[in-house]
C-alpha positions in Angstrom: -48.5 -22.5 -52.4 -46.1 -25.5 -52.4 -47.2 -28.8 -50.9 -45.7 -32.3 -50.5 -47.8 -34.7 -52.6 -47.7 -38.4 -53.2 -49.7 -40.9 -55.3 -50.8 -43.6 -52.8 -50.2 -47.1 -54.0 -47.4 -46.0 -56.3 -43.7 -46.1 -55.4 -41.4 -43.1 -56.0 -44.3 -40.7 -56.5 -43.2 -38.2 -53.8 -43.2 -34.7 -55.3 -43.5 -31.1 -54.0 -46.1 -29.5 -56.2 -47.5 -26.0 -56.7 -51.2 -26.1 -55.6 -53.8 -23.3 -55.3 -53.9 -21.6 -52.0 -56.7 -23.0 -49.8 -59.8 -21.0 -48.9 -61.1 -21.7 -45.4 -64.6 -22.8 -45.1 -67.0 -21.0 -42.6 -65.5 -21.2 -39.1 -62.1 -22.7 -40.2 -58.6 -21.4 -39.4 -56.2 -20.6 -42.1 -52.7 -21.7 -41.0 -49.3 -21.1 -42.4 -47.5 -24.5 -42.3 -44.1 -24.3 -40.6 -42.9 -27.9 -40.3 -44.1 -31.4 -40.9 -42.6 -34.5 -39.3 -41.7 -37.8 -41.0 -42.6 -41.2 -39.5 -42.9 -44.8 -40.4 -46.5 -44.3 -41.7 -45.2 -41.6 -44.1 -42.5 -44.0 -45.3 -45.1 -46.7 -46.0 -47.2 -44.2 -48.0 -44.3 -43.0 -50.1 -43.3 -46.7 -50.5 -46.7 -47.4 -52.1 -47.9 -49.8 -49.5 -50.4 -47.6 -47.6 -52.5 -44.5 -47.8 -55.6 -43.3 -49.7 -56.1 -40.2 -51.8 -59.2 -38.0 -51.3 -62.2 -39.3 -53.3 -61.9 -38.5 -57.0 -58.2 -37.7 -56.8 -55.0 -39.5 -57.5 -52.7 -37.6 -55.3 -52.7 -36.9 -51.5 -51.0 -34.0 -49.7 -48.8 -35.9 -47.2 -48.1 -35.0 -43.6 -49.9 -35.7 -40.3 -47.2 -34.5 -37.8 -48.0 -30.8 -38.1 -47.0 -27.4 -36.8 -48.2 -24.1 -38.1 -49.0 -20.5 -37.2 -52.6 -19.1 -37.6 -52.9 -16.6 -40.4 -56.7 -16.0 -40.1 -59.1 -17.0 -37.3 -62.8 -16.3 -37.4 -64.4 -14.5 -34.4 -65.4 -16.9 -31.6 -63.1 -19.6 -32.7 -60.9 -19.3 -29.6 -57.8 -18.7 -31.8 -56.0 -15.6 -32.9 -53.7 -14.7 -35.7 -50.1 -15.6 -34.6 -51.1 -18.6 -32.5 -48.9 -21.6 -32.8 -51.0 -24.7 -33.5 -50.9 -28.4 -34.4 -53.8 -30.1 -36.2 -55.4 -33.3 -35.0 -55.0 -36.2 -37.5 -58.1 -38.3 -37.3 -61.7 -37.4 -38.0 -64.7 -39.5 -36.9 -66.6 -41.6 -39.2 -69.8 -40.1 -40.6 -72.2 -42.8 -39.3 -70.9 -42.4 -36.5 -70.0 -45.4 -34.3 -70.5 -45.1 -30.5 -66.9 -44.2 -29.8 -66.7 -41.6 -32.5 -70.0 -40.1 -31.3 -68.4 -39.5 -27.9 -65.3 -37.9 -29.3 -63.2 -41.0 -29.0 -62.5 -41.3 -32.7 -59.1 -42.8 -32.0 -61.1 -45.9 -30.9 -63.4 -46.0 -34.0 -65.1 -49.4 -34.2 -66.1 -49.6 -37.9 -63.0 -48.2 -39.6 -64.8 -45.5 -41.5 -62.8 -42.7 -40.0 -60.6 -40.5 -42.2 -57.1 -39.1 -41.4 -55.2 -36.0 -42.5 -52.3 -36.9 -44.8 -53.1 -40.7 -44.6 -56.6 -41.6 -45.4 -58.8 -39.7 -47.8 -58.1 -36.1 -46.5 -55.1 -34.0 -47.5 -52.5 -33.6 -44.8 -50.5 -30.8 -43.3 -47.5 -30.9 -45.5 -48.3 -27.6 -47.2 -47.3 -24.0 -46.9 -50.9 -23.2 -46.1 -53.6 -25.4 -44.7 -57.1 -25.1 -43.1 -58.4 -26.8 -40.0 -61.6 -26.7 -38.0 -61.0 -25.0 -34.6 -62.2 -28.1 -32.9 -59.3 -30.1 -34.4 -56.6 -27.6 -33.6 -54.5 -27.4 -30.4 -52.6 -24.3 -29.3 -48.9 -24.7 -28.3 -46.9 -22.4 -26.1 -44.9 -19.8 -28.1 -41.5 -21.1 -26.9 -42.2 -24.4 -28.7 -41.9 -23.0 -32.2 -38.8 -25.0 -32.9 -40.1 -28.3 -31.4 -43.9 -28.2 -31.6 -43.9 -30.6 -34.6 -43.4 -33.3 -31.9 -47.0 -32.8 -30.8 -48.5 -35.7 -32.8 -46.1 -38.4 -31.7 -46.3 -37.0 -28.1 -50.1 -37.3 -28.4 -49.7 -41.0 -29.3 -47.6 -41.4 -26.2 -50.0 -39.5 -24.0 -52.8 -41.9 -25.1 -50.5 -44.9 -24.4 -49.9 -43.7 -20.8 -53.6 -43.1 -20.4 -54.3 -46.6 -21.5 -51.8 -48.0 -19.0 -53.4 -46.0 -16.2 -56.9 -47.0 -17.1 -56.0 -50.7 -17.3 -54.0 -50.6 -14.2 -56.8 -48.8 -12.4 -58.9 -52.0 -12.3 -57.2 -52.7 -8.9 -54.6 -51.0 -6.7 -51.9 -49.8 -9.0 -48.8 -47.8 -8.1 -46.1 -48.6 -10.7 -42.6 -47.6 -9.9 -40.5 -48.9 -12.8 -41.1 -48.7 -16.6 -39.2 -50.3 -19.4 -39.5 -48.6 -22.8 -38.4 -50.8 -25.7 -37.1 -48.7 -28.6 -35.4 -45.3 -28.5 -37.0 -43.7 -31.5 -39.3 -40.7 -31.2 -42.2 -42.6 -29.7 -39.9 -44.5 -27.2 -38.0 -41.3 -26.2 -41.2 -39.4 -25.7 -42.7 -42.3 -23.7 -39.6 -42.1 -21.5 -40.1 -38.3 -21.1 -43.7 -38.7 -20.0 -42.6 -41.5 -17.6 -40.0 -39.3 -16.0 -42.6 -36.5 -15.7 -44.7 -38.9 -13.7 -41.8 -39.6 -11.3 -41.2 -43.2 -12.5 -37.9 -45.0 -12.7 -37.5 -45.2 -16.4 -35.4 -47.7 -18.4 -35.0 -47.6 -22.2 -33.8 -50.5 -24.3 -32.3 -50.0 -27.8 -29.8 -51.7 -30.1 -27.4 -48.8 -30.7 -24.7 -47.9 -28.3 -23.5 -44.6 -29.9 -25.1 -41.6 -31.5 -27.6 -39.3 -29.8 -30.0 -41.9 -28.2 -28.0 -42.9 -25.1 -27.3 -39.4 -24.0 -30.9 -38.3 -24.6 -32.1 -41.1 -22.3 -29.5 -40.4 -19.6 -30.2 -36.6 -19.7 -33.8 -37.5 -18.7 -32.4 -39.2 -15.6 -33.4 -42.5 -17.1 -31.2 -45.6 -17.7 -30.1 -46.8 -21.2 -29.7 -50.5 -22.0 -28.3 -52.3 -25.0 -28.2 -55.9 -23.5 -30.4 -58.8 -24.6 -34.1 -58.1 -23.8 -34.5 -61.0 -21.4 -31.5 -59.9 -19.4 -32.7 -56.4 -19.2 -36.2 -57.5 -18.1 -34.8 -59.8 -15.4 -32.6 -56.9 -14.1 -35.3 -54.2 -14.2 -38.5 -56.2 -13.3 -40.7 -53.4 -14.7 -44.2 -52.8 -13.6 -45.0 -51.3 -17.0 -43.6 -52.0 -20.5 -44.2 -49.5 -23.3 -43.2 -51.5 -26.5 -42.4 -49.0 -29.2 -40.6 -51.1 -31.9 -43.0 -53.7 -33.2 -40.1 -56.2 -33.4 -41.6 -59.6 -32.8 -39.0 -60.8 -30.4 -39.4 -57.8 -28.2 -43.1 -58.0 -28.3 -43.3 -61.5 -27.1 -40.6 -61.0 -24.5 -42.6 -58.1 -23.2 -45.8 -60.2 -22.8 -44.2 -62.1 -19.8 -41.7 -59.5 -18.8 -43.5 -57.4 -16.2 -43.7 -57.8 -12.4 -47.0 -59.3 -11.1 -50.1 -57.2 -12.2 -48.0 -55.6 -14.9 -49.3 -53.7 -17.9 -47.8 -54.0 -21.4 -48.8 -51.3 -23.9 -48.0 -52.2 -27.5 -47.5 -49.1 -29.7 -45.3 -50.5 -32.5 -46.8 -52.2 -35.5 -45.2 -55.5 -36.4 -44.6 -56.4 -40.1 -46.7 -59.3 -41.3 -45.1 -62.6 -42.5 -42.3 -62.9 -40.0 -42.4 -66.1 -37.9 -40.9 -66.8 -34.5 -41.4 -69.8 -32.2 -42.9 -69.0 -28.8 -44.1 -71.0 -25.8 -47.8 -70.0 -26.0 -48.7 -72.0 -23.0 -46.1 -70.3 -20.8 -47.2 -66.9 -22.0 -50.9 -67.7 -21.2 -50.0 -69.2 -17.8 -48.0 -66.1 -16.7 -50.5 -63.5 -17.9 -53.4 -65.3 -16.2 -51.7 -66.3 -12.9 -50.2 -62.8 -12.4 -53.3 -60.8 -13.5 -51.2 -59.2 -16.2 -52.7 -57.1 -19.0 -51.7 -56.4 -22.6 -53.2 -53.5 -24.5 -52.7 -52.1 -27.9 -52.7 -48.3 -28.5 -52.7 -46.3 -31.7 -53.6 -42.8 -32.8 -55.0 -40.1 -30.4 -58.0 -37.8 -29.9 -58.3 -34.2 -29.0 -57.8 -34.9 -25.3 -54.4 -36.6 -25.9 -53.2 -33.7 -28.1 -54.0 -31.4 -25.2 -52.1 -33.7 -22.8 -49.2 -33.7 -25.2 -49.1 -29.9 -25.4 -48.9 -29.7 -21.6 -46.1 -32.3 -21.5 -44.1 -30.5 -24.1 -44.6 -27.2 -22.4 -43.2 -28.7 -19.2 -40.2 -30.4 -20.8 -36.7 -29.0 -21.3 -36.9 -27.4 -24.7 -33.2 -28.0 -25.3 -33.8 -31.7 -24.8 -36.7 -31.6 -27.2 -34.6 -29.8 -29.8 -32.1 -32.7 -29.7 -34.8 -35.1 -30.7 -35.0 -33.4 -34.1 -31.8 -34.6 -35.7 -32.3 -33.4 -39.3 -34.3 -30.6 -40.9 -34.8 -30.9 -44.7 -36.2 -28.1 -47.0 -39.5 -28.8 -48.8 -37.8 -28.8 -52.2 -35.5 -31.6 -51.1 -38.1 -33.5 -49.1 -37.1 -36.9 -50.6 -33.9 -36.7 -48.4 -36.0 -36.9 -45.3 -37.0 -40.4 -46.3 -33.4 -41.6 -46.7 -32.6 -43.1 -43.3 -29.3 -42.1 -41.8 -27.6 -43.9 -38.8 -28.1 -41.1 -36.2 -31.6 -40.2 -37.2 -34.1 -39.8 -34.4 -36.8 -37.4 -35.7 -36.5 -36.0 -39.2 -38.7 -33.0 -40.2 -39.4 -31.0 -43.3 -39.3 -27.2 -43.2 -42.2 -26.0 -45.3 -41.3 -22.3 -45.7 -38.5 -21.0 -47.9 
């Protein structure tokens, strides 16, 4: 089989390689990989700044945004040959911590978790891969062209769950949400917001290309103004911050209506400094009972929530999120950013 491999910690090491076909262990599914998505984490790994190879190896099979079709399924697994599936990314630490022991490995406390295609386990960027049935989620057959969106949708499903849990500490009936950033995470956050019947607003820098129409076709409102101006106009009850841009992060902290919830999903680069009025931020959060929560990764529950959300969405809208498809042999092109990119994916089969 062919697989997309990288040497973590080394720049320009991305290379499709011929590898032996995998043999499923007892109880595992054998899956034919169809598509793998590319995100910022993958770019960090290929840039040599992130990622860990499996113990005793130099190279890692890349890919954590997966989609495949079951080739072989053992009896009693709950799956059958032909099922469309995505694989869960994270695995609990072997100790385990209290969260991992309860299936909440996305909340691991001691950092000893592993992750497919990122940390110490080969990923899903291969023409064949194996997965335990307990870490696979079935998708509806009509999602074959868009099911690779499952992993980012699971991250968004968790973010919304966190908002609801934090808001649930008192009476909470949000009406307006502002999503900062119209990348895949931001657009999927907007999708799930509209599915909840919320008034959704999305802020991004670009005024052309596919993003404005993708937002409007959800029935949401697209903004390109200064963030403070948009916040004043919208007065959101919830902000989903999906950029990691420092200025947007700090504007969000005091940007909600009273008893607002800000969920940070973007990771800010270190070393950039901005000047903020820390006292004003503290005063507003405390006096308005606001809350700020960070959210990353997803567990099996969130993948199932994502599968349900994608099944309910307009498939034609989901198809428009995938703006480029690159064949495996030319995978490096998927990491070359183009102006109108939203989600770029790699087709694994010839």
